[in-house]
C-alpha positions, 0 to 999 in steps of 0.5 A: 330188636328195638327198645331197651332191656330195663328202664328205672326212672320218674313216673310219666303219670305223676310227672303229667299230675304235678305239671297240671297241680303247677299250672293251675296254681299259675292260671289262679295267679300264683307267681312260678317264681315263687314256687318250690321245685318238687323232685319226683317222689315215684319211680317205675321199673320196667323190664322188657322179657323179650329184649332178655330173651333176645340177649339170652339173658334170663331175669332173677324173679325176685327182680321181676316181683318188684318190677312195675311193669313186665313187657312180653 
């Protein structure tokens, strides 16, 4: 089995979008030293049911309901 059981972290899509916004601001002449450091605002919960089954675990339905993505 390869892969993790549960992952909770920043949204990669949102991080890429923020990178694009920063890049645009730098290309327009803004100094990077004058730009604020942004912290992530969107997080994702991903649950791998295949890994849970392989480990003999049952994930509670409430946890599955709040997951952003469920891998079967």
